[in-house]
N, C-alpha and C positions, 0 to 999 in steps of 0.2 A: 646304320651307324657309320659305315665307311664313308658314305656320301657326306654326312654331316661333318666328319673329320676333315674331309677335303675342303669343304666350304669354310670351316673355322680356320684351318691352316692358311688358306689363301688370304682370308680376310686379315689375318695377323701378320701376313708377309713372311711366314716361316719357311716356305718352300722356295728354294732358288737353285738354278742351275749355274755351274761354274765351268767356264771354258769348254763347253760340251762340243761345239761344232768344229769340224775339221774342214769346212768349206761347203760350197754349194753342191759338190758332187757326192757328199756323204748321204748314203741312202739306207744302209743297213744299220738299224738302231739297236744298240745294246744298252740296257739300263745299268746304272751303278749308283749305290748309295753308301755313305760312310759318315762318321761323326766329324764334321768339319768345324764344329763349334762345341763349346762345353768342355768338360774335364777330359774327354777322350779325343780332343781335337788333334793332338800330335799324331796319334795312330791314324786318324782319319786323313790328315795331310799326307802322311807317308803312303797310305793305301791308295789315295787318289793319284799321287805322282806315279806309283807303280803301274796302275791301270792305264794312265795316260801314255806312259812310255810304250806299253804294249800296243795301244791304239796307233801311236805315231809310227812305230816301226812296221806294223802291219800295212798301214797306208802308204808308207814310203816304198813298199814292195808291191804296190798295186792293189791293195785291199784283198777282198775275197769275192769270188764269183763275179769278177769284173766291176765291183763296186767298193767304194770306200766305207770304212766303219765310222759311225758316229757314236760317241759315248755320251749318253744323257745322264748327267751327274746331279745328285741332290744330297743335301745335308740332312741326316736323320737325327743328329744331336745325341746319338746313343739312346734314343727314346722310342720304345715300342709304339707309342701313340703318334709319333711322327712317321714311323716306317710304314704303317698301314695306308695312310693317304698317299704317301710317295709311291707305294706299289700300285695303288689304284690309278694314280696319274700316269705312271710309266706305261701301264697297260691301256688305259682308256684314251688318254690324250696323246702320248708320245708314240704309241703303237710299236713298242719294242718287240723284237723276236726272241729275246732272251735277256736275263738280267744277272748281275753279279753283286753280291753283298760284300762290301769292304768294311763290315761293321761287326760288332760283338754279338753274342748269342741272343740277348733279349730282343733287340729290334729285328734280327734275322729270323727268329722264330715267328714273330708277328707277321712279317712280310711273307714268309714262306706259305702260309695258309692262303693268302690272296693269290699268289702265283699258281698254287696248286689248283684252286678253283677255276682260274682263268685258262689253265693249260698252257702256261708259259714256262720254259726251262729256267731254273733259278739255281745259281751256284754260290754257295757259301765259301768264301775264300779262307776264313779262319775261325768262324764260330763253331763251338764244340758241343753245344747241348743236343742231346738225342732227338728232341722234338722238332728240330729243324727239318729232318727228313722223314719223320715218322708218320706224317699226314698223308702220304701218297707216294707217287713215283715221278714227280716233276722237279724235285729238289736234289741237288748233289752237294757233296762236301769235299773241299780241297785239302783238308787236314785230317789227321787221325782223330776219331771221336774221343770225347772226354774220358769215358770209361777205360778204353784201351790205353790212352795216354797214362792214366793212373797206374794201370797194370804194368806198363812199360817202365814207369818210375820205380815200382817195387822190384822189378827184374834188375834194373840197373843198380839200385842200392844194395840188394841182396848179393849181387855178384861182386861189387867193388868193396862193400862193407858187410861181410857175412855176419849174420846173427845180430845185426845192429838194433839198438833201442832207438826208436824214432819219436821225436816230437813233431806233430803236424800243426802247421799254421795255415788256415784255410779261409779264403775270401768267401763270404756268405752270399754268393750269387750263383747264377746258372753255371758259369765257367768253373768256379771253385768247387761247387758241390758235385758236379758230374765227374770231375777228375778225382776228387777225394773218394767218391764212392768206388771207383775202380781200384784205387790204391788199397782201400780198406778191405776189399773183397779178397785180394790175393796176398797181401803183405804177410799175414800169419803163415800161409802155406809156403811162402818163400823164406821162412825162418826169421822174419822181422817181428819185433815187439813194438806195438804202438803204445807209448807211455800215456799220451793224452793228445787230444785235438783241440786247438784253440781257434776260434773264428773271429773275423774282423770284417768291417764294412768297407765299401768302396771309398768312402770319404775319410777314412782314418789315416793319420800320419804320425801319431804318437802312440808308441806301443810299450810304454813302461811297464804296466802291470803284466802283460803277456810275457815280456822278456824276463821279468823277475821270476815268473813261474817256470819258464823254460830253463832258466839258470838253476832253479831248485831241482828240476827234473834230471839235469845232467845227462842229456841224451848222447848217443854216439853220433847221430845225424839229425839235422833239422831239415824237414821237408816243407817247403813254402809254396803255396798255390795262390797266385794273385797276378795283378797287372803290374807292369814295370813302375808306374807312378806311385804305387803303394809299396812295391818290392824294394825300390831304392831306399826310402827312409827306413824300412824294416831291416834291410841288410846293414845299413850304416849303424843303426841303433843296436843291433845284435853284436856287432863287432866292438862298438864303443863300450858295451857292457862287459866285454872280456870273453864272450863266447867265441871260441876258436874252432868249434866243431864244423865239419863239412856241411855246407848248405847246398841242398839239391832243390831246384826250383822248377816250376811248370813253364810251359811254352811261352806265356805272355811276359816273362821276364826278359825275353829276347828283344831288347831295344837298346840302341846305343845310348839312349838317355838314362838307362840304368847306371852306366858308368859316370854319366854327368852328375847324377844325383848322389850316388853312393861313393863315388870316387874310388880310392884304393881299396875300400872295404869290399868292393865287388870282385876283386881278384880271387880266383879259385871257386867262384860260384858255378855249379853245374846247372845246365838247363836241359831238361828232357823235352825233346821236340824243338830244339833250337836249330839254327842255321849256321853252318861252318862258312865263314866269310872267305876262307883261304882255299876252298875247293876249286878245282880246275874244270869240273864238269857240273852241269852241261855247258856246251861252248858259249852260250849267251850269258852265263853268270857273271863273268868278269866284265864284259861290256856293259851289262846292266848295272853293276855296282858303280862303274865309272860315270854312266849317264845319270844315275840316281843322285850321286854326290854333286854332280854339276847342277842339277835342277834344284835339289833340296838344300844343298849347303852343308850336309852332314852325311855320315856313312849309311850304307844300306840297312834298312829295317826288314825283319822277317815278314811283317805284314805287307810291306810293299812288294816283296818278292812273291808272296802268296797271291796278291791281287794281279800282278803282272802275269803270273802263270795261269791264273783263272781266266783272264781275258784271252790269253793265247789259246787255251784249251777250248773255250767256247767258239772262237773263230775257227779253230781246227775242226771242230765238230760241224760247223756250218759248211766248211769245205768238203768234209767227208760225206755230209748229207747231200751236197750238191743242190741245196735248197735253203730258202729262208722260212720254210714251213716249220713252226715250232715243234710239231710232233716228230718230224724227221730229224730236227736238231736234237731233241730229247733222246731219240733212239740212237743217234750217233754218239752222244755223250755216254749213254749206258754201255755202248760197245767198246769204249776206250780201253786200250791195253798198253802198258809200258810207255806212258807219256812222260817226257823229261820235264818235270817241274823244277824250278830253281831250288826248292827245298828238298828234293829227292825224287826218285823215279816212282811215278804213280803206277802201281801194279794193275789194279782193276777196280771197278765199282761193283758192289753187290746189287741185289734187286731193288733196294730202296735208296740207292745213290750214296752209300757209305764207301769210303775209300780204303783200299789196302795199300799202305806205303811204309817201308821201313822207317823207324823212328831214330832220328839223329840226336845224339847227346853232345852238347858243346860245353866248353868251360871258358870262363873269362880269363884272358891272358893278355897282358900288354895292351889293355884298352880295347880289345875286340873279342869276338866269340870264335874259338877255334875248335875243330873236331876232337872229341874225346873217344867216342865209340859209336857204333850203329847197332840198334836193336832190330833184328829181322827175324821175328818169331811169330809164325803164323798162328800158333796156339793162342797167344795173348793179344795179338794185334789184328787178328781176323775181324772184319767188321760184322757186328751182330745184325740180325734181321729184325723184323718187328717183334 
């Protein structure tokens, strides 16, 4: 089936590399895929720019092991059926020594199985579904798993708004459901009451019936799980309907385009798993933000920071391994401790490549995301095993 996917995709002209080469001296190939077309293209563009900044800065400093890094980039269109042939092409044709996903959970899950079978290290920059790492020990995740993210949201809400009644608004995909499951597991234990959970699809932009029901619920807090391009209209319509309750959102609301879409309605929205743009650490954060804005024309996106850090970490693992042997790179990744990601300090990976990292909570203020608090609770954020 995988071979037929490759043939069909090539025949249709759906696979293409973009700006991959850094010159004739590039020899160490790292794969990268992201949704550069389709509804998720804005995140894909930001992700790719973040990865390219990492590549360029690494190469400006001489590369690694005396060789330059080549980033082999493909568009997965946020489609699992595209991610599988891309993974096969990266392995069989491009001969990458490792790969990074700058994509969402569904295509990352699909590609992870291919890299697992081939024995190639695979790093998910921000996909949160548990199945990405559950198939073996060759995949790693650069963000907190969906379930612990949901638990972290319950911790934040119960601390800031004790005994709150909560209306949940959940996107009905891998991202939404995995985070919602974690929230629902611990919310009652944290003293929260879930009034009702409403679900919506990736393509929805009008939320009148849901908002009318939420208004009737009269919750203390609204907890929204979805992507920014759905979150923007949702937040704007909630506020336009007169709902003034605090809105707590999931990680993927962290996009500067949230403010572009929702405008002033975004003010005060909390994002659990967001990125504080004002932080002074690590030392490459502020230079990265400046370089990203120069290349992209807009302010830093968290997905871009995640992809930058993911490429940096993979190259750091190659350096520590002292080899381009995929097995040695995998082992070096697994042994990573206290690595400074732009979105926070990576503590460690567990046996199946799940990360432990404190969870930053941000709030929209004056058109950007600023730090509100940090959740550093090993009980709820500790990565689960199989």
